[in-house]
Structures are given as structure tokens and as C-alpha cells.
All heavy atoms as a GROMACS GRO file, in nm:
protein
  597
    1MET      N    1  -5.087   0.303   3.042
    1MET     CA    2  -5.089   0.166   2.994
    1MET      C    3  -5.210   0.147   2.902
    1MET      O    4  -5.315   0.206   2.924
    1MET     CB    5  -5.094   0.071   3.112
    1MET     CG    6  -5.082  -0.074   3.076
    1MET     SD    7  -5.087  -0.177   3.223
    1MET     CE    8  -4.947  -0.279   3.191
    2ASN      N    9  -5.193   0.064   2.804
    2ASN     CA   10  -5.298   0.036   2.708
    2ASN      C   11  -5.417  -0.033   2.776
    2ASN      O   12  -5.398  -0.126   2.855
    2ASN     CB   13  -5.238  -0.055   2.600
    2ASN     CG   14  -5.325  -0.069   2.481
    2ASN    OD1   15  -5.443  -0.036   2.484
    2ASN    ND2   16  -5.268  -0.121   2.374
    3PRO      N   17  -5.541   0.010   2.749
    3PRO     CA   18  -5.656  -0.052   2.816
    3PRO      C   19  -5.673  -0.200   2.779
    3PRO      O   20  -5.716  -0.280   2.863
    3PRO     CB   21  -5.776   0.030   2.770
    3PRO     CG   22  -5.729   0.119   2.661
    3PRO     CD   23  -5.581   0.124   2.667
    4ILE      N   24  -5.637  -0.236   2.658
    4ILE     CA   25  -5.647  -0.377   2.619
    4ILE      C   26  -5.546  -0.459   2.699
    4ILE      O   27  -5.575  -0.570   2.743
    4ILE     CB   28  -5.624  -0.394   2.468
    4ILE    CG1   29  -5.735  -0.323   2.391
    4ILE    CG2   30  -5.620  -0.541   2.430
    4ILE    CD1   31  -5.715  -0.321   2.241
    5ARG      N   32  -5.428  -0.404   2.722
    5ARG     CA   33  -5.325  -0.472   2.800
    5ARG      C   34  -5.373  -0.494   2.943
    5ARG      O   35  -5.350  -0.599   3.004
    5ARG     CB   36  -5.197  -0.388   2.800
    5ARG     CG   37  -5.082  -0.449   2.875
    5ARG     CD   38  -5.012  -0.551   2.791
    5ARG     NE   39  -5.037  -0.684   2.842
    5ARG     CZ   40  -5.000  -0.796   2.783
    5ARG    NH1   41  -4.938  -0.793   2.669
    5ARG    NH2   42  -5.026  -0.911   2.835
    6LYS      N   43  -5.442  -0.392   3.001
    6LYS     CA   44  -5.495  -0.405   3.137
    6LYS      C   45  -5.597  -0.518   3.145
    6LYS      O   46  -5.597  -0.598   3.238
    6LYS     CB   47  -5.559  -0.274   3.182
    6LYS     CG   48  -5.462  -0.167   3.219
    6LYS     CD   49  -5.536  -0.044   3.269
    6LYS     CE   50  -5.441   0.066   3.305
    6LYS     NZ   51  -5.510   0.188   3.351
    7ILE      N   52  -5.686  -0.526   3.046
    7ILE     CA   53  -5.789  -0.629   3.044
    7ILE      C   54  -5.725  -0.768   3.034
    7ILE      O   55  -5.761  -0.860   3.108
    7ILE     CB   56  -5.888  -0.606   2.928
    7ILE    CG1   57  -5.968  -0.478   2.952
    7ILE    CG2   58  -5.980  -0.725   2.909
    7ILE    CD1   59  -6.051  -0.432   2.833
    8ILE      N   60  -5.628  -0.781   2.946
    8ILE     CA   61  -5.562  -0.910   2.928
    8ILE      C   62  -5.486  -0.949   3.055
    8ILE      O   63  -5.490  -1.065   3.096
    8ILE     CB   64  -5.469  -0.907   2.806
    8ILE    CG1   65  -5.555  -0.904   2.679
    8ILE    CG2   66  -5.375  -1.026   2.803
    8ILE    CD1   67  -5.478  -0.895   2.551
    9ASP      N   68  -5.419  -0.853   3.119
    9ASP     CA   69  -5.347  -0.883   3.242
    9ASP      C   70  -5.442  -0.923   3.355
    9ASP      O   71  -5.406  -1.004   3.440
    9ASP     CB   72  -5.262  -0.763   3.285
    9ASP     CG   73  -5.139  -0.745   3.196
    9ASP    OD1   74  -5.101  -0.842   3.127
    9ASP    OD2   75  -5.083  -0.634   3.196
   10ASN      N   76  -5.563  -0.867   3.358
   10ASN     CA   77  -5.661  -0.904   3.461
   10ASN      C   78  -5.719  -1.043   3.435
   10ASN      O   79  -5.749  -1.116   3.529
   10ASN     CB   80  -5.774  -0.801   3.467
   10ASN     CG   81  -5.730  -0.671   3.529
   10ASN    OD1   82  -5.633  -0.667   3.605
   10ASN    ND2   83  -5.799  -0.564   3.497
   11ILE      N   84  -5.736  -1.079   3.309
   11ILE     CA   85  -5.797  -1.208   3.274
   11ILE      C   86  -5.696  -1.322   3.283
   11ILE      O   87  -5.733  -1.436   3.313
   11ILE     CB   88  -5.857  -1.201   3.132
   11ILE    CG1   89  -5.972  -1.103   3.130
   11ILE    CG2   90  -5.904  -1.336   3.085
   11ILE    CD1   91  -6.027  -1.076   2.992
   12LYS      N   92  -5.569  -1.292   3.260
   12LYS     CA   93  -5.466  -1.396   3.250
   12LYS      C   94  -5.460  -1.492   3.369
   12LYS      O   95  -5.462  -1.614   3.349
   12LYS     CB   96  -5.329  -1.330   3.229
   12LYS     CG   97  -5.222  -1.426   3.188
   12LYS     CD   98  -5.097  -1.350   3.149
   12LYS     CE   99  -5.002  -1.440   3.076
   12LYS     NZ  100  -4.890  -1.368   3.018
   13PRO      N  101  -5.456  -1.446   3.495
   13PRO     CA  102  -5.451  -1.543   3.606
   13PRO      C  103  -5.576  -1.632   3.613
   13PRO      O  104  -5.567  -1.749   3.648
   13PRO     CB  105  -5.441  -1.457   3.731
   13PRO     CG  106  -5.409  -1.320   3.686
   13PRO     CD  107  -5.447  -1.310   3.543
   14LYS      N  108  -5.690  -1.578   3.578
   14LYS     CA  109  -5.813  -1.657   3.582
   14LYS      C  110  -5.811  -1.767   3.477
   14LYS      O  111  -5.848  -1.881   3.504
   14LYS     CB  112  -5.934  -1.567   3.560
   14LYS     CG  113  -5.951  -1.463   3.669
   14LYS     CD  114  -6.060  -1.365   3.635
   14LYS     CE  115  -6.061  -1.252   3.737
   14LYS     NZ  116  -6.147  -1.142   3.698
   15VAL      N  117  -5.767  -1.732   3.356
   15VAL     CA  118  -5.764  -1.830   3.248
   15VAL      C  119  -5.659  -1.936   3.275
   15VAL      O  120  -5.685  -2.056   3.261
   15VAL     CB  121  -5.736  -1.759   3.113
   15VAL    CG1  122  -5.711  -1.861   3.003
   15VAL    CG2  123  -5.853  -1.671   3.074
   16LEU      N  124  -5.540  -1.895   3.315
   16LEU     CA  125  -5.433  -1.992   3.337
   16LEU      C  126  -5.455  -2.077   3.461
   16LEU      O  127  -5.409  -2.190   3.467
   16LEU     CB  128  -5.298  -1.919   3.345
   16LEU     CG  129  -5.257  -1.841   3.220
   16LEU    CD1  130  -5.124  -1.773   3.242
   16LEU    CD2  131  -5.254  -1.929   3.098
   17GLY      N  132  -5.526  -2.024   3.560
   17GLY     CA  133  -5.548  -2.098   3.683
   17GLY      C  134  -5.667  -2.191   3.677
   17GLY      O  135  -5.658  -2.309   3.709
   18LYS      N  136  -5.782  -2.139   3.634
   18LYS     CA  137  -5.906  -2.217   3.637
   18LYS      C  138  -5.933  -2.294   3.509
   18LYS      O  139  -6.003  -2.395   3.511
   18LYS     CB  140  -6.024  -2.124   3.666
   18LYS     CG  141  -6.018  -2.060   3.802
   18LYS     CD  142  -6.136  -1.969   3.825
   18LYS     CE  143  -6.126  -1.900   3.960
   18LYS     NZ  144  -6.233  -1.804   3.981
   19MET      N  145  -5.881  -2.245   3.397
   19MET     CA  146  -5.908  -2.310   3.268
   19MET      C  147  -5.778  -2.336   3.194
   19MET      O  148  -5.747  -2.269   3.096
   19MET     CB  149  -5.999  -2.221   3.184
   19MET     CG  150  -6.133  -2.193   3.245
   19MET     SD  151  -6.238  -2.091   3.142
   19MET     CE  152  -6.166  -1.930   3.169
   20PRO      N  153  -5.700  -2.435   3.237
   20PRO     CA  154  -5.571  -2.458   3.170
   20PRO      C  155  -5.586  -2.505   3.026
   20PRO      O  156  -5.495  -2.488   2.946
   20PRO     CB  157  -5.505  -2.565   3.256
   20PRO     CG  158  -5.615  -2.627   3.333
   20PRO     CD  159  -5.722  -2.524   3.348
   21PHE      N  160  -5.701  -2.560   2.989
   21PHE     CA  161  -5.723  -2.605   2.852
   21PHE      C  162  -5.737  -2.487   2.755
   21PHE      O  163  -5.727  -2.504   2.635
   21PHE     CB  164  -5.846  -2.696   2.842
   21PHE     CG  165  -5.973  -2.630   2.889
   21PHE    CD1  166  -6.054  -2.564   2.799
   21PHE    CD2  167  -6.011  -2.636   3.021
   21PHE    CE1  168  -6.172  -2.503   2.841
   21PHE    CE2  169  -6.128  -2.576   3.064
   21PHE     CZ  170  -6.209  -2.509   2.974
   22MET      N  171  -5.760  -2.367   2.808
   22MET     CA  172  -5.774  -2.247   2.724
   22MET      C  173  -5.643  -2.169   2.712
   22MET      O  174  -5.642  -2.061   2.654
   22MET     CB  175  -5.881  -2.155   2.783
   22MET     CG  176  -6.021  -2.210   2.779
   22MET     SD  177  -6.086  -2.217   2.614
   22MET     CE  178  -6.107  -2.044   2.578
   23THR      N  179  -5.533  -2.222   2.764
   23THR     CA  180  -5.406  -2.150   2.764
   23THR      C  181  -5.360  -2.116   2.623
   23THR      O  182  -5.322  -2.003   2.594
   23THR     CB  183  -5.298  -2.232   2.836
   23THR    OG1  184  -5.342  -2.258   2.969
   23THR    CG2  185  -5.166  -2.158   2.841
   24SER      N  186  -5.363  -2.214   2.532
   24SER     CA  187  -5.314  -2.188   2.397
   24SER      C  188  -5.401  -2.086   2.324
   24SER      O  189  -5.350  -2.000   2.251
   24SER     CB  190  -5.307  -2.318   2.318
   24SER     OG  191  -5.435  -2.376   2.308
   25THR      N  192  -5.532  -2.091   2.344
   25THR     CA  193  -5.621  -1.995   2.281
   25THR      C  194  -5.597  -1.855   2.338
   25THR      O  195  -5.591  -1.757   2.262
   25THR     CB  196  -5.768  -2.035   2.305
   25THR    OG1  197  -5.786  -2.169   2.260
   25THR    CG2  198  -5.863  -1.943   2.232
   26PHE      N  199  -5.582  -1.846   2.469
   26PHE     CA  200  -5.555  -1.717   2.531
   26PHE      C  201  -5.424  -1.658   2.482
   26PHE      O  202  -5.417  -1.540   2.448
   26PHE     CB  203  -5.553  -1.732   2.684
   26PHE     CG  204  -5.522  -1.605   2.755
   26PHE    CD1  205  -5.619  -1.508   2.771
   26PHE    CD2  206  -5.394  -1.580   2.804
   26PHE    CE1  207  -5.590  -1.389   2.835
   26PHE    CE2  208  -5.365  -1.462   2.868
   26PHE     CZ  209  -5.463  -1.367   2.884
   27GLU      N  210  -5.320  -1.741   2.475
   27GLU     CA  211  -5.191  -1.692   2.428
   27GLU      C  212  -5.197  -1.651   2.281
   27GLU      O  213  -5.127  -1.558   2.239
   27GLU     CB  214  -5.084  -1.797   2.450
   27GLU     CG  215  -5.048  -1.812   2.596
   27GLU     CD  216  -4.945  -1.921   2.620
   27GLU    OE1  217  -4.906  -1.990   2.524
   27GLU    OE2  218  -4.902  -1.935   2.736
   28ALA      N  219  -5.279  -1.717   2.201
   28ALA     CA  220  -5.294  -1.678   2.060
   28ALA      C  221  -5.356  -1.539   2.049
   28ALA      O  222  -5.308  -1.456   1.971
   28ALA     CB  223  -5.380  -1.781   1.987
   29PHE      N  224  -5.461  -1.513   2.127
   29PHE     CA  225  -5.522  -1.380   2.124
   29PHE      C  226  -5.427  -1.273   2.180
   29PHE      O  227  -5.420  -1.163   2.128
   29PHE     CB  228  -5.654  -1.379   2.203
   29PHE     CG  229  -5.768  -1.434   2.126
   29PHE    CD1  230  -5.824  -1.556   2.161
   29PHE    CD2  231  -5.820  -1.367   2.017
   29PHE    CE1  232  -5.929  -1.609   2.089
   29PHE    CE2  233  -5.926  -1.418   1.944
   29PHE     CZ  234  -5.980  -1.540   1.980
   30GLU      N  235  -5.353  -1.308   2.284
   30GLU     CA  236  -5.258  -1.213   2.341
   30GLU      C  237  -5.149  -1.180   2.240
   30GLU      O  238  -5.109  -1.064   2.224
   30GLU     CB  239  -5.196  -1.271   2.468
   30GLU     CG  240  -5.104  -1.175   2.539
   30GLU     CD  241  -5.047  -1.233   2.667
   30GLU    OE1  242  -5.041  -1.356   2.681
   30GLU    OE2  243  -5.006  -1.153   2.753
   31THR      N  244  -5.101  -1.280   2.168
   31THR     CA  245  -4.999  -1.258   2.065
   31THR      C  246  -5.056  -1.179   1.949
   31THR      O  247  -4.984  -1.103   1.884
   31THR     CB  248  -4.944  -1.392   2.016
   31THR    OG1  249  -4.900  -1.467   2.128
   31THR    CG2  250  -4.827  -1.372   1.922
   32PHE      N  251  -5.184  -1.196   1.920
   32PHE     CA  252  -5.247  -1.121   1.812
   32PHE      C  253  -5.248  -0.971   1.843
   32PHE      O  254  -5.223  -0.888   1.756
   32PHE     CB  255  -5.390  -1.170   1.790
   32PHE     CG  256  -5.462  -1.096   1.680
   32PHE    CD1  257  -5.434  -1.121   1.548
   32PHE    CD2  258  -5.560  -1.002   1.711
   32PHE    CE1  259  -5.499  -1.054   1.447
   32PHE    CE2  260  -5.626  -0.934   1.611
   32PHE     CZ  261  -5.595  -0.960   1.479
   33PHE      N  262  -5.272  -0.936   1.969
   33PHE     CA  263  -5.279  -0.795   2.008
   33PHE      C  264  -5.142  -0.736   2.041
   33PHE      O  265  -5.119  -0.617   2.018
   33PHE     CB  266  -5.371  -0.776   2.128
   33PHE     CG  267  -5.516  -0.791   2.094
   33PHE    CD1  268  -5.591  -0.894   2.149
   33PHE    CD2  269  -5.578  -0.703   2.008
   33PHE    CE1  270  -5.725  -0.908   2.118
   33PHE    CE2  271  -5.712  -0.716   1.976
   33PHE     CZ  272  -5.785  -0.819   2.031
   34PHE      N  273  -5.050  -0.815   2.096
   34PHE     CA  274  -4.922  -0.763   2.143
   34PHE      C  275  -4.808  -0.854   2.100
   34PHE      O  276  -4.824  -0.975   2.090
   34PHE     CB  277  -4.920  -0.752   2.296
   34PHE     CG  278  -5.028  -0.662   2.348
   34PHE    CD1  279  -5.142  -0.716   2.406
   34PHE    CD2  280  -5.016  -0.526   2.339
   34PHE    CE1  281  -5.241  -0.633   2.454
   34PHE    CE2  282  -5.115  -0.443   2.388
   34PHE     CZ  283  -5.228  -0.497   2.444
   35VAL      N  284  -4.692  -0.796   2.080
   35VAL     CA  285  -4.572  -0.872   2.047
   35VAL      C  286  -4.522  -0.940   2.174
   35VAL      O  287  -4.513  -0.877   2.279
   35VAL     CB  288  -4.462  -0.779   1.991
   35VAL    CG1  289  -4.335  -0.855   1.963
   35VAL    CG2  290  -4.511  -0.708   1.867
   36PRO      N  291  -4.490  -1.070   2.167
   36PRO     CA  292  -4.444  -1.139   2.288
   36PRO      C  293  -4.308  -1.086   2.335
   36PRO      O  294  -4.226  -1.042   2.256
   36PRO     CB  295  -4.431  -1.285   2.244
   36PRO     CG  296  -4.465  -1.292   2.102
   36PRO     CD  297  -4.504  -1.158   2.055
   37LYS      N  298  -4.288  -1.089   2.466
   37LYS     CA  299  -4.163  -1.040   2.523
   37LYS      C  300  -4.053  -1.147   2.516
   37LYS      O  301  -3.936  -1.116   2.524
   37LYS     CB  302  -4.185  -0.998   2.668
   37LYS     CG  303  -4.276  -0.878   2.680
   37LYS     CD  304  -4.298  -0.840   2.823
   37LYS     CE  305  -4.396  -0.724   2.830
   37LYS     NZ  306  -4.430  -0.688   2.966
   38ASP      N  307  -4.093  -1.273   2.504
   38ASP     CA  308  -3.996  -1.383   2.498
   38ASP      C  309  -3.946  -1.398   2.355
   38ASP      O  310  -4.025  -1.416   2.263
   38ASP     CB  311  -4.059  -1.514   2.544
   38ASP     CG  312  -4.114  -1.503   2.685
   38ASP    OD1  313  -4.055  -1.429   2.764
   38ASP    OD2  314  -4.215  -1.569   2.714
   39VAL      N  315  -3.816  -1.393   2.337
   39VAL     CA  316  -3.756  -1.413   2.206
   39VAL      C  317  -3.646  -1.518   2.218
   39VAL      O  318  -3.591  -1.541   2.326
   39VAL     CB  319  -3.698  -1.281   2.148
   39VAL    CG1  320  -3.808  -1.181   2.122
   39VAL    CG2  321  -3.595  -1.222   2.240
   40THR      N  322  -3.613  -1.579   2.107
   40THR     CA  323  -3.507  -1.677   2.105
   40THR      C  324  -3.373  -1.607   2.113
   40THR      O  325  -3.343  -1.518   2.034
   40THR     CB  326  -3.514  -1.760   1.975
   40THR    OG1  327  -3.642  -1.818   1.964
   40THR    CG2  328  -3.410  -1.868   1.975
   41GLU      N  329  -3.293  -1.644   2.210
   41GLU     CA  330  -3.163  -1.581   2.228
   41GLU      C  331  -3.054  -1.652   2.148
   41GLU      O  332  -2.964  -1.590   2.095
   41GLU     CB  333  -3.126  -1.582   2.377
   41GLU     CG  334  -3.230  -1.514   2.462
   41GLU     CD  335  -3.181  -1.384   2.518
   41GLU    OE1  336  -3.060  -1.366   2.527
   41GLU    OE2  337  -3.266  -1.302   2.553
   42ASN      N  338  -3.060  -1.784   2.141
   42ASN     CA  339  -2.960  -1.859   2.065
   42ASN      C  340  -3.024  -1.987   2.014
   42ASN      O  341  -3.132  -2.024   2.054
   42ASN     CB  342  -2.838  -1.890   2.152
   42ASN     CG  343  -2.876  -1.962   2.279
   42ASN    OD1  344  -2.988  -2.005   2.296
   42ASN    ND2  345  -2.782  -1.976   2.370
   43GLY      N  346  -2.956  -2.053   1.926
   43GLY     CA  347  -3.007  -2.177   1.872
   43GLY      C  348  -2.985  -2.183   1.723
   43GLY      O  349  -2.934  -2.090   1.660
   44SER      N  350  -3.025  -2.293   1.664
   44SER     CA  351  -3.003  -2.314   1.522
   44SER      C  352  -3.127  -2.283   1.439
   44SER      O  353  -3.140  -2.330   1.327
   44SER     CB  354  -2.961  -2.460   1.499
   44SER     OG  355  -3.065  -2.545   1.542
   45HIS      N  356  -3.219  -2.205   1.493
   45HIS     CA  357  -3.341  -2.171   1.422
   45HIS      C  358  -3.313  -2.066   1.316
   45HIS      O  359  -3.234  -1.975   1.336
   45HIS     CB  360  -3.447  -2.119   1.518
   45HIS     CG  361  -3.483  -2.217   1.625
   45HIS    ND1  362  -3.551  -2.333   1.598
   45HIS    CD2  363  -3.458  -2.218   1.758
   45HIS    CE1  364  -3.567  -2.400   1.710
   45HIS    NE2  365  -3.511  -2.332   1.809
   46ILE      N  366  -3.381  -2.079   1.204
   46ILE     CA  367  -3.370  -1.977   1.101
   46ILE      C  368  -3.459  -1.861   1.142
   46ILE      O  369  -3.575  -1.877   1.172
   46ILE     CB  370  -3.415  -2.034   0.965
   46ILE    CG1  371  -3.324  -2.148   0.925
   46ILE    CG2  372  -3.417  -1.926   0.860
   46ILE    CD1  373  -3.367  -2.222   0.803
   47ARG      N  374  -3.403  -1.742   1.139
   47ARG     CA  375  -3.479  -1.624   1.177
   47ARG      C  376  -3.526  -1.554   1.050
   47ARG      O  377  -3.449  -1.530   0.958
   47ARG     CB  378  -3.392  -1.531   1.260
   47ARG     CG  379  -3.352  -1.603   1.389
   47ARG     CD  380  -3.323  -1.506   1.498
   47ARG     NE  381  -3.311  -1.578   1.621
   47ARG     CZ  382  -3.195  -1.614   1.674
   47ARG    NH1  383  -3.083  -1.583   1.616
   47ARG    NH2  384  -3.193  -1.678   1.787
   48ASP      N  385  -3.653  -1.522   1.048
   48ASP     CA  386  -3.713  -1.459   0.931
   48ASP      C  387  -3.804  -1.348   0.979
   48ASP      O  388  -3.842  -1.340   1.096
   48ASP     CB  389  -3.792  -1.564   0.853
   48ASP     CG  390  -3.826  -1.520   0.714
   48ASP    OD1  391  -3.786  -1.408   0.676
   48ASP    OD2  392  -3.892  -1.596   0.642
   49ALA      N  393  -3.844  -1.262   0.887
   49ALA     CA  394  -3.933  -1.150   0.923
   49ALA      C  395  -4.076  -1.198   0.943
   49ALA      O  396  -4.158  -1.126   0.999
   49ALA     CB  397  -3.928  -1.043   0.816
   50ILE      N  398  -4.108  -1.317   0.896
   50ILE     CA  399  -4.245  -1.367   0.908
   50ILE      C  400  -4.259  -1.440   1.041
   50ILE      O  401  -4.198  -1.544   1.063
   50ILE     CB  402  -4.279  -1.461   0.790
   50ILE    CG1  403  -4.268  -1.385   0.659
   50ILE    CG2  404  -4.417  -1.520   0.808
   50ILE    CD1  405  -4.295  -1.470   0.538
   51ASP      N  406  -4.343  -1.386   1.130
   51ASP     CA  407  -4.368  -1.451   1.257
   51ASP      C  408  -4.502  -1.523   1.251
   51ASP      O  409  -4.567  -1.531   1.147
   51ASP     CB  410  -4.363  -1.350   1.372
   51ASP     CG  411  -4.465  -1.239   1.356
   51ASP    OD1  412  -4.525  -1.229   1.248
   51ASP    OD2  413  -4.485  -1.163   1.452
   52MET      N  414  -4.543  -1.580   1.363
   52MET     CA  415  -4.665  -1.662   1.365
   52MET      C  416  -4.790  -1.579   1.334
   52MET      O  417  -4.880  -1.626   1.265
   52MET     CB  418  -4.680  -1.728   1.503
   52MET     CG  419  -4.798  -1.822   1.512
   52MET     SD  420  -4.787  -1.960   1.396
   52MET     CE  421  -4.662  -2.058   1.474
   53LYS      N  422  -4.794  -1.456   1.378
   53LYS     CA  423  -4.911  -1.372   1.355
   53LYS      C  424  -4.930  -1.346   1.205
   53LYS      O  425  -5.040  -1.359   1.153
   53LYS     CB  426  -4.896  -1.240   1.430
   53LYS     CG  427  -5.014  -1.147   1.412
   53LYS     CD  428  -5.015  -1.031   1.510
   53LYS     CE  429  -4.903  -0.937   1.492
   53LYS     NZ  430  -4.918  -0.814   1.572
   54ARG      N  431  -4.821  -1.313   1.136
   54ARG     CA  432  -4.832  -1.288   0.992
   54ARG      C  433  -4.868  -1.416   0.917
   54ARG      O  434  -4.944  -1.413   0.821
   54ARG     CB  435  -4.700  -1.231   0.941
   54ARG     CG  436  -4.680  -1.089   0.988
   54ARG     CD  437  -4.551  -1.031   0.932
   54ARG     NE  438  -4.534  -0.892   0.972
   54ARG     CZ  439  -4.476  -0.855   1.084
   54ARG    NH1  440  -4.431  -0.944   1.167
   54ARG    NH2  441  -4.465  -0.726   1.114
   55THR      N  442  -4.814  -1.528   0.959
   55THR     CA  443  -4.847  -1.655   0.895
   55THR      C  444  -4.995  -1.688   0.910
   55THR      O  445  -5.060  -1.730   0.815
   55THR     CB  446  -4.762  -1.768   0.955
   55THR    OG1  447  -4.624  -1.735   0.941
   55THR    CG2  448  -4.788  -1.900   0.886
   56MET      N  449  -5.049  -1.667   1.029
   56MET     CA  450  -5.189  -1.700   1.052
   56MET      C  451  -5.282  -1.604   0.980
   56MET      O  452  -5.392  -1.643   0.939
   56MET     CB  453  -5.219  -1.703   1.202
   56MET     CG  454  -5.148  -1.816   1.275
   56MET     SD  455  -5.160  -1.977   1.195
   56MET     CE  456  -5.332  -2.011   1.208
   57ILE      N  457  -5.242  -1.479   0.960
   57ILE     CA  458  -5.324  -1.386   0.881
   57ILE      C  459  -5.332  -1.435   0.737
   57ILE      O  460  -5.439  -1.429   0.674
   57ILE     CB  461  -5.265  -1.244   0.889
   57ILE    CG1  462  -5.287  -1.186   1.028
   57ILE    CG2  463  -5.324  -1.153   0.783
   57ILE    CD1  464  -5.432  -1.165   1.066
   58ILE      N  465  -5.222  -1.486   0.682
   58ILE     CA  466  -5.224  -1.543   0.547
   58ILE      C  467  -5.319  -1.662   0.542
   58ILE      O  468  -5.394  -1.680   0.445
   58ILE     CB  469  -5.082  -1.582   0.503
   58ILE    CG1  470  -4.997  -1.456   0.485
   58ILE    CG2  471  -5.084  -1.663   0.374
   58ILE    CD1  472  -4.849  -1.482   0.465
   59VAL      N  473  -5.318  -1.745   0.646
   59VAL     CA  474  -5.409  -1.860   0.650
   59VAL      C  475  -5.554  -1.814   0.653
   59VAL      O  476  -5.640  -1.868   0.582
   59VAL     CB  477  -5.379  -1.948   0.774
   59VAL    CG1  478  -5.485  -2.053   0.795
   59VAL    CG2  479  -5.242  -2.012   0.760
   60VAL      N  480  -5.584  -1.710   0.732
   60VAL     CA  481  -5.721  -1.658   0.738
   60VAL      C  482  -5.764  -1.604   0.602
   60VAL      O  483  -5.875  -1.631   0.556
   60VAL     CB  484  -5.732  -1.549   0.847
   60VAL    CG1  485  -5.864  -1.476   0.838
   60VAL    CG2  486  -5.716  -1.611   0.985
   61PHE      N  487  -5.675  -1.530   0.536
   61PHE     CA  488  -5.708  -1.479   0.402
   61PHE      C  489  -5.728  -1.593   0.303
   61PHE      O  490  -5.813  -1.584   0.214
   61PHE     CB  491  -5.599  -1.384   0.352
   61PHE     CG  492  -5.599  -1.251   0.419
   61PHE    CD1  493  -5.481  -1.180   0.434
   61PHE    CD2  494  -5.716  -1.195   0.470
   61PHE    CE1  495  -5.479  -1.056   0.495
   61PHE    CE2  496  -5.715  -1.071   0.532
   61PHE     CZ  497  -5.597  -1.002   0.545
   62ALA      N  498  -5.653  -1.700   0.316
   62ALA     CA  499  -5.666  -1.813   0.226
   62ALA      C  500  -5.798  -1.887   0.250
   62ALA      O  501  -5.852  -1.950   0.158
   62ALA     CB  502  -5.549  -1.909   0.243
   63LEU      N  503  -5.852  -1.880   0.372
   63LEU     CA  504  -5.978  -1.950   0.403
   63LEU      C  505  -6.102  -1.870   0.362
   63LEU      O  506  -6.212  -1.926   0.360
   63LEU     CB  507  -5.984  -1.981   0.552
   63LEU     CG  508  -5.891  -2.093   0.598
   63LEU    CD1  509  -5.895  -2.103   0.749
   63LEU    CD2  510  -5.929  -2.224   0.535
   64ILE      N  511  -6.088  -1.743   0.332
   64ILE     CA  512  -6.203  -1.661   0.296
   64ILE      C  513  -6.277  -1.715   0.173
   64ILE      O  514  -6.400  -1.725   0.176
   64ILE     CB  515  -6.163  -1.513   0.281
   64ILE    CG1  516  -6.133  -1.456   0.419
   64ILE    CG2  517  -6.273  -1.432   0.213
   64ILE    CD1  518  -6.080  -1.315   0.417
   65PRO      N  519  -6.208  -1.753   0.062
   65PRO     CA  520  -6.282  -1.811  -0.051
   65PRO      C  521  -6.356  -1.939  -0.014
   65PRO      O  522  -6.469  -1.961  -0.060
   65PRO     CB  523  -6.174  -1.839  -0.156
   65PRO     CG  524  -6.062  -1.750  -0.121
   65PRO     CD  525  -6.067  -1.732   0.028
   66CYS      N  526  -6.296  -2.021   0.069
   66CYS     CA  527  -6.364  -2.144   0.114
   66CYS      C  528  -6.489  -2.110   0.194
   66CYS      O  529  -6.593  -2.175   0.179
   66CYS     CB  530  -6.270  -2.228   0.200
   66CYS     SG  531  -6.124  -2.284   0.114
   67LEU      N  532  -6.479  -2.009   0.280
   67LEU     CA  533  -6.594  -1.964   0.358
   67LEU      C  534  -6.706  -1.915   0.268
   67LEU      O  535  -6.822  -1.953   0.285
   67LEU     CB  536  -6.551  -1.854   0.455
   67LEU     CG  537  -6.662  -1.784   0.532
   67LEU    CD1  538  -6.716  -1.875   0.640
   67LEU    CD2  539  -6.612  -1.655   0.591
   68LEU      N  540  -6.672  -1.832   0.172
   68LEU     CA  541  -6.773  -1.777   0.081
   68LEU      C  542  -6.838  -1.887  -0.004
   68LEU      O  543  -6.959  -1.887  -0.025
   68LEU     CB  544  -6.711  -1.670  -0.008
   68LEU     CG  545  -6.662  -1.544   0.066
   68LEU    CD1  546  -6.589  -1.452  -0.031
   68LEU    CD2  547  -6.775  -1.474   0.134
   69PHE      N  548  -6.759  -1.981  -0.052
   69PHE     CA  549  -6.813  -2.091  -0.132
   69PHE      C  550  -6.904  -2.179  -0.047
   69PHE      O  551  -7.010  -2.222  -0.093
   69PHE     CB  552  -6.700  -2.174  -0.192
   69PHE     CG  553  -6.747  -2.281  -0.285
   69PHE    CD1  554  -6.803  -2.248  -0.406
   69PHE    CD2  555  -6.736  -2.414  -0.250
   69PHE    CE1  556  -6.848  -2.347  -0.494
   69PHE    CE2  557  -6.780  -2.513  -0.335
   69PHE     CZ  558  -6.836  -2.479  -0.457
   70GLY      N  559  -6.866  -2.204   0.077
   70GLY     CA  560  -6.950  -2.283   0.167
   70GLY      C  561  -7.081  -2.212   0.198
   70GLY      O  562  -7.188  -2.275   0.203
   71MET      N  563  -7.075  -2.081   0.217
   71MET     CA  564  -7.198  -2.004   0.243
   71MET      C  565  -7.288  -2.005   0.120
   71MET      O  566  -7.410  -2.014   0.131
   71MET     CB  567  -7.163  -1.862   0.283
   71MET     CG  568  -7.100  -1.853   0.421
   71MET     SD  569  -7.026  -1.694   0.462
   71MET     CE  570  -7.156  -1.581   0.430
   72TYR      N  571  -7.228  -1.999   0.002
   72TYR     CA  572  -7.306  -2.003  -0.123
   72TYR      C  573  -7.375  -2.137  -0.138
   72TYR      O  574  -7.492  -2.144  -0.179
   72TYR     CB  575  -7.213  -1.976  -0.242
   72TYR     CG  576  -7.278  -1.994  -0.375
   72TYR    CD1  577  -7.367  -1.898  -0.423
   72TYR    CD2  578  -7.253  -2.107  -0.452
   72TYR    CE1  579  -7.429  -1.914  -0.545
   72TYR    CE2  580  -7.314  -2.122  -0.574
   72TYR     CZ  581  -7.401  -2.028  -0.622
   72TYR     OH  582  -7.461  -2.044  -0.742
   73ASN      N  583  -7.307  -2.245  -0.105
   73ASN     CA  584  -7.366  -2.378  -0.119
   73ASN      C  585  -7.479  -2.402  -0.020
   73ASN      O  586  -7.573  -2.475  -0.050
   73ASN     CB  587  -7.259  -2.485  -0.101
   73ASN     CG  588  -7.173  -2.500  -0.225
   73ASN    OD1  589  -7.218  -2.471  -0.335
   73ASN    ND2  590  -7.050  -2.543  -0.206
   74VAL      N  591  -7.469  -2.346   0.098
   74VAL     CA  592  -7.574  -2.367   0.198
   74VAL      C  593  -7.695  -2.285   0.160
   74VAL      O  594  -7.806  -2.322   0.165
   74VAL     CB  595  -7.523  -2.328   0.339
   74VAL    CG1  596  -7.637  -2.326   0.438
   74VAL    CG2  597  -7.416  -2.426   0.384
   0.00000   0.00000   0.00000
């Protein structure tokens, strides 16, 4: 088993039990490292090759010029 997967599996009950406000952040990091096992089986959703992880990487790349300009101004 992947060592990162072991660490995430050990941390998961602690985060979900004691810190429910961190659930979305924890799931975001888990999705960043691993593909989720839950998939949409049916529905009227449009299926595309672009998932949330790829979309957020584009957002991070788009924020890099803003970060550099802000650092230059400070």
C-alpha cells in the first residue's frame, strides 16, 4: 500500500470526528493525491475529461502572475 495512502487513512477518522469544519479541506487534499472512488453512475450531468483537480490546477496557474505582482508591489 502507498505510504501516503496509509497516512491519509490514519488521519481521516481524527479529522472527520474531532474537526468537522476541516472536512472539505481534508477531502480536497485527499482528492489531490488520489482519484476518488465515488463516481456518478447516472444522471443528467455532462461528463468531460476535466475533473475538479485539473480545474483547480488551472486556477493555481492563473493566480501565479497575481502572486508575483503582489510580491513585487510589497
